[in-house]
N, C-alpha and C positions, 0 to 999 in steps of 0.2 A: 875828390870831386863828388859833387852831389848829383845824383841821377834820378829823375822822376820816371818811374815805370808804370805806365797805364795799362791795366789788364782788363780786357772786355770779353769775358767768357762766363757763362752761368756757373761753371764749376772748375775748380783746380784739379779735379779728377778727370782730366782730359789731356789730349796731347798738347793743347795750348798751355795747360798747367805744367806740363813737363818742360816746355820752352821757358816758361817763367822761372822755374826752379833752376835751370841751367844759367839763365841770366843772373839771377840773384847770387848763385854760388860763385860765378865768375867775378862779379862786382865785389863780393865780400872777400874773396881770395886776393884780389888786387888792392884791397884796402879802401875801396870807395864806399860812400854812403848812398844806399838806395832807399828811396821812399816809394812804396807801392800804393797806387791808387786803384783799388779793385772796385770797379764801377758797380758790378752786380752785388758784391758782398755788402756794400754800403747803401744799396738801393738808390743809386743816383737817378734822379728824375730827368729824363731826356727831353721832356716837354717844356718848351719856353712859355711861361705864363704871360698873360696880357701885360702885366705891370713891367716885366722885363723888356718886352718888345717895345713898349712905350718909352722906356728909358734906355733903349739900345745903344745910343751914341753917347750916353753919359757914363760916369764912373761906375765900376762894378758894384752891384748891390751886396748887402751883407750875406745874402743867400749863396752867392758864388765867390765871395772874396777869398775864402780858404783855398779854392782851386786856383785862383789867380796867383795867390801867394806861393803856392807850390811851384808854379812855372817860373815865377820871378826869382825864386831861391835856388833854382836848379842850374846846373852847368850843361846838362844833356837830357835828352828825352828819348825814351824807348816805349814803343807801343807793341802789345801782344794781343792778337785778336783773330778770330776766324773770319774769312770772307764769305758772306752769305748773300746769295742772289746777286753776285757780282759787285757787292758793295760792303760798306762798313755795317756792323751790327747797329741797330737803331740806337742803342744806348750810347755807343761811341759817337755816332753822328750827332746825337743830341748834345753830347759833351762839347763837341766842336761848335755847334750852333750857339750854345749858351755861354761858353767860356772864351772862345777865340773871337772876341767881339772888339769893336772900336775901343780905344784906350787901353786895351790889353794886348791883342795880337797885331794891331795895326793902328795907324792914325789917319785922320782926315784933315787936310789942310783947309785954309780959308776958301780955296777954289774947289773943294770936294775931291781933290786928288787923293788917292790912297797911297800912304807911305808905309812901307814894310821895314821898320827898324826897331820894332818892339821886342823881338826875340834875339837880339844880338848877343845875349848872355848864353845862348844855347850853342854848344860847340858841335854837336851832332844830333841827328834825328834818325834813329834806327827803328825800322819796322820789321816785325816778324809775324807773318800771317800764314794761314793754311787755307787751301781750297779743296773742296770735295772732288770737283771735276779735274780733269787733266789739263795740262798746259795748252794743248791745241784748242780745246773747247773755249778757253778763256781768250786766247789770241783771236779766235774767230769773231768774238763780240767786241774786240778792242781792249780787253782787260781794263774796264772802267775804274776799278778800285785802284789799280796801280797808277792810272793816269791822274786821278783826283789827288793822290798823295804826292806823286813825283812832279806834277806840273802845276797844281793849284796850291795845296797846303805848303809845299816846299818853298813857295815864294815868300812866306813869312820869315824865313830864316836868312841870316847873313850869307853873303857869297862865300865867306870863309868857313861856314858851317857845312859839315858833310851829311849827305843824305844816303842812307843805306837801306836797300830793299831786299828782304829775305823772304822768299815764298816757297812753301811746300805744296806742290800740286798733287792731285790724285789721292787725296786722303780717304776717299771712298773705298779704294782698293790698296791699302798700304802694305808695304813690306817692312819687316823689322830692319832690314839693311838701310832702306831709304829714311826711315825714322831716325835711326842712330846717326846716319850721315848728316841729316839736317840739324840735329841737336848739336853736333860737333861744329858745324858751320856757324851756327848762331853763337856758340861760345867763343869761337875764334874771332868772329866779327866784333863782339863786345870787347874782347881782350885787345884787339888791334886798335879800335877807335878810342877806347878809354885811355889806353897808354899814350896814343898820339895826342889826345886832348890834354892830358896831364903835362906832357912835355911843353905844350904851348902856353901853359898858365904862367 
């Protein structure tokens, strides 16, 4: 199975970097092929240029075609990122804005209805994120990051595709036990979902 792992943190010398390592180790151990898209390392530009905006509903331009090809060649998608100010890091939001476009992530029919069938190749979408603040603080504001992914971006996937949300809260005051427990949780989730998806192929 081919898995596209999108990493959106300025450095791998971070807890998000530790999460990424666990994911890659598990995928390698299970014999899967992982392709890492490290948005910061390759200096991905999150700003949509005027020319892309003008051609938004047409086929992908050569500037973003490589990213489109990565998604289309994958069987599953994993995101690793920190939740900042209750949302996605700007670089990851820009990735969605520029790459998850019409003709790539969804279609528009002749009546301008949105049709979500472009990601049918993706068997699961696993998200592993961290929060500085605690769980209660995020619940108080409605946890907008989780809502966007689980209710909005999730619509792009087939009903047979599984969505997995893994979040570590309270990273501003971490304990070694909670960090270790979360890494194990991530590894087990990757193992379970990749094994299930392989059985379905």
